[in-house]
C-alpha positions in Angstrom: 35.7 -75.0 -111.4 36.2 -73.0 -114.7 37.8 -76.0 -116.3 35.0 -78.3 -115.3 32.4 -75.7 -116.5 34.0 -75.6 -120.0 34.2 -79.4 -120.1 30.6 -79.9 -119.1 29.4 -77.2 -121.5 31.4 -78.7 -124.3 30.0 -82.1 -123.5 26.4 -80.7 -123.6 27.2 -78.9 -126.8 28.7 -82.0 -128.5 25.7 -84.1 -127.5 23.2 -81.5 -128.7 25.3 -80.9 -131.9 25.2 -84.6 -132.7 21.5 -84.7 -132.1 20.7 -81.7 -134.2 23.1 -82.7 -136.9 21.3 -86.0 -137.1 18.0 -84.4 -137.3 19.2 -82.0 -140.0 20.6 -84.9 -141.9 17.4 -86.9 -141.6 14.9 -84.1 -142.3 16.8 -81.8 -144.7 19.0 -84.1 -146.7 18.6 -81.8 -149.7 19.8 -78.7 -147.9 22.0 -79.8 -145.0 22.9 -77.1 -142.4 26.5 -76.1 -142.3 28.6 -76.2 -139.2 28.2 -72.5 -138.5 24.5 -72.7 -138.6 24.3 -75.7 -136.3 26.7 -73.9 -133.8 24.3 -70.9 -133.8 21.4 -73.2 -133.1 23.3 -75.0 -130.3 24.3 -71.7 -128.7 20.8 -70.3 -128.8 19.4 -73.5 -127.4 21.9 -73.5 -124.5 21.1 -69.9 -123.7 17.4 -70.6 -123.7 18.0 -73.8 -121.6 20.9 -73.2 -119.3 19.8 -76.0 -117.0 21.4 -78.4 -119.4 24.8 -77.1 -118.4 23.8 -77.3 -114.7 22.7 -80.9 -115.2 25.8 -81.8 -117.1 27.9 -80.4 -114.2 26.0 -82.4 -111.7 26.5 -85.6 -113.7 30.2 -84.8 -114.2 30.8 -84.1 -110.5 29.0 -87.4 -109.5 31.1 -89.3 -112.0 34.3 -87.8 -110.8 33.5 -88.4 -107.1 32.6 -92.0 -107.7 35.8 -92.5 -109.7 37.8 -91.1 -106.8 36.3 -93.8 -104.6 36.9 -96.6 -107.0 40.5 -95.4 -107.4 41.2 -96.0 -103.7 39.2 -99.2 -103.1 42.3 -101.2 -102.1 43.2 -98.7 -99.4 39.6 -98.5 -98.2 39.0 -102.2 -97.9 42.4 -103.9 -97.4 44.3 -101.9 -94.8 45.1 -104.6 -92.3 45.5 -101.9 -89.6 41.8 -101.1 -89.7 39.2 -102.9 -87.6 36.1 -104.3 -89.2 33.0 -106.3 -88.4 31.6 -108.9 -90.8 33.0 -111.3 -93.3 35.6 -110.1 -95.9 33.5 -111.6 -98.7 30.3 -109.9 -97.6 28.0 -108.8 -100.3 28.1 -105.2 -99.1 31.0 -103.3 -97.6 30.3 -100.2 -95.5 33.3 -97.9 -94.8 32.8 -95.2 -92.1 35.1 -92.3 -91.5 34.4 -90.6 -88.2 35.7 -88.5 -85.3 34.7 -89.4 -81.7 33.8 -85.8 -81.0 31.5 -85.6 -84.0 27.9 -85.3 -82.8 26.5 -86.6 -86.1 28.9 -89.6 -86.0 27.5 -90.4 -82.5 23.9 -90.1 -83.8 24.5 -92.6 -86.6 26.2 -95.1 -84.4 22.8 -96.7 -83.6 22.3 -97.4 -87.3 25.7 -99.1 -87.5 24.8 -101.3 -84.5 21.5 -102.2 -86.1 23.2 -103.2 -89.4 25.6 -105.4 -87.4 22.7 -107.2 -85.8 20.5 -107.5 -88.9 23.1 -108.4 -91.5 25.9 -110.3 -89.8 26.7 -112.3 -92.9 25.9 -109.9 -95.8 27.5 -106.7 -94.6 31.1 -105.9 -93.6 31.7 -102.6 -91.7 35.2 -101.1 -91.8 36.1 -98.4 -89.3 38.3 -95.5 -90.4 39.6 -93.3 -87.6 39.6 -89.7 -88.8 40.2 -87.3 -85.9 39.8 -84.1 -87.9 38.4 -82.2 -84.9 41.5 -82.7 -82.8 42.8 -79.1 -83.3 39.5 -77.8 -81.8 38.9 -80.5 -79.1 42.3 -81.7 -78.2 40.9 -85.1 -77.5 39.9 -86.6 -80.8 43.3 -88.0 -81.8 43.8 -89.5 -78.3 40.4 -91.1 -78.4 41.3 -92.7 -81.8 44.5 -94.0 -80.4 42.7 -95.4 -77.4 40.4 -97.4 -79.7 43.3 -98.7 -81.6 45.2 -99.6 -78.4 42.1 -101.5 -77.1 42.0 -103.3 -80.4 45.4 -104.7 -79.7 43.8 -106.6 -76.9 40.7 -107.7 -78.8 38.5 -104.9 -77.4 38.2 -102.5 -80.3 34.4 -102.7 -80.7 33.8 -102.2 -77.0 36.1 -99.2 -76.7 34.8 -97.8 -80.0 31.1 -97.8 -79.0 32.0 -96.6 -75.4 33.7 -93.6 -76.9 30.9 -92.9 -79.3 28.4 -93.0 -76.5 30.5 -90.6 -74.3 30.4 -86.8 -74.1 33.6 -86.8 -72.0 36.7 -88.0 -73.8 39.2 -87.0 -71.2 42.2 -89.2 -70.2 40.3 -90.0 -67.0 37.3 -91.4 -68.9 39.5 -93.4 -71.3 41.5 -94.9 -68.5 38.4 -95.8 -66.5 36.8 -97.4 -69.6 40.0 -99.4 -70.3 39.9 -100.7 -66.8 36.2 -101.6 -67.1 37.0 -103.6 -70.2 39.7 -105.5 -68.3 42.6 -104.3 -70.4 46.2 -104.8 -69.4 46.8 -101.2 -68.5 50.6 -101.3 -68.8 50.3 -102.6 -72.4 47.4 -100.2 -73.1 49.3 -97.1 -72.1 52.4 -98.3 -74.0 50.4 -98.9 -77.1 48.8 -95.4 -76.8 52.2 -94.0 -77.3 53.0 -96.1 -80.4 54.4 -94.3 -83.4 52.6 -96.9 -85.5 49.3 -95.5 -84.5 50.4 -92.0 -85.5 51.4 -93.4 -88.9 48.1 -95.2 -89.2 46.1 -92.0 -88.5 48.2 -89.9 -90.8 47.7 -92.5 -93.6 44.0 -92.3 -93.1 44.1 -88.5 -93.3 46.0 -88.8 -96.6 43.5 -91.3 -97.9 40.6 -88.9 -97.0 42.2 -86.1 -99.1 42.0 -88.3 -102.1 38.2 -88.4 -101.9 37.0 -84.9 -102.9 33.5 -85.4 -101.5 34.9 -86.2 -98.0 34.8 -82.8 -96.4 33.7 -83.8 -93.0 32.5 -86.6 -90.7 30.7 -88.9 -90.7 31.4 -90.0 -94.2 30.0 -93.4 -95.3 30.9 -95.4 -98.4 28.6 -98.3 -99.3 30.3 -100.4 -102.0 31.2 -97.6 -104.5 28.5 -95.0 -103.5 28.7 -92.6 -100.6 26.6 -90.6 -98.1 28.5 -87.5 -96.8 26.5 -87.3 -93.6 24.9 -89.3 -90.9 21.5 -89.3 -92.6 20.3 -92.7 -91.5 17.3 -92.7 -93.9 19.6 -92.1 -96.9 22.1 -94.7 -95.5 19.4 -97.3 -95.1 18.0 -96.7 -98.6 21.5 -97.1 -100.1 22.2 -100.2 -98.1 18.9 -101.8 -99.1 19.7 -101.0 -102.8 23.1 -102.6 -102.4 21.7 -105.7 -100.8 19.1 -106.1 -103.5 21.6 -105.8 -106.4 
């Protein structure tokens, strides 16, 4: 943080220095202020208006966070192992990172379903399994693998939304849901043990660490902007802006 603070402060000082230097040059061409005098003015101004540094830090942080998302756009959008809804050439792409035990993820599921219904041609939704609560719950990772295994039989969406709606993610519930969906249980159970699923989940975990703002679930990315929560009002506003662009 200290490095960023110095960078932001320097940025503010440079901008202000340029401004004041320009003013001094325009207004006092006969007696231009020297560098030392301008630095004193800049220092005094920053001390009197420290919010400039705060605002610069905010702008710098937002820029860095957005750049981190742009840097991993290919992994976000083009991992063939991920499941998605909507056309690949959709105007807007929504990427969601979630854990099936996350209560805020569950609350925002209705918004996802509404978007699917209202914008079938303009919005693509990409699902990113991120079972970060598994150490505490003991069921998050297994639920993620169940969704992926159901996907192998064309039932990812059905299993995904069933898991999001459930408070019980036990093996018994997952098995009964798979049976209700008409899955081939022998294949389903074999796929649940697949090392490929473990690799997929680990890769998603690694991807998440490359996005500094992603500190929990749910985490939504809409094109190149993000909402680090399940705030459906903020999500809808950002989606509307993206659709209008």
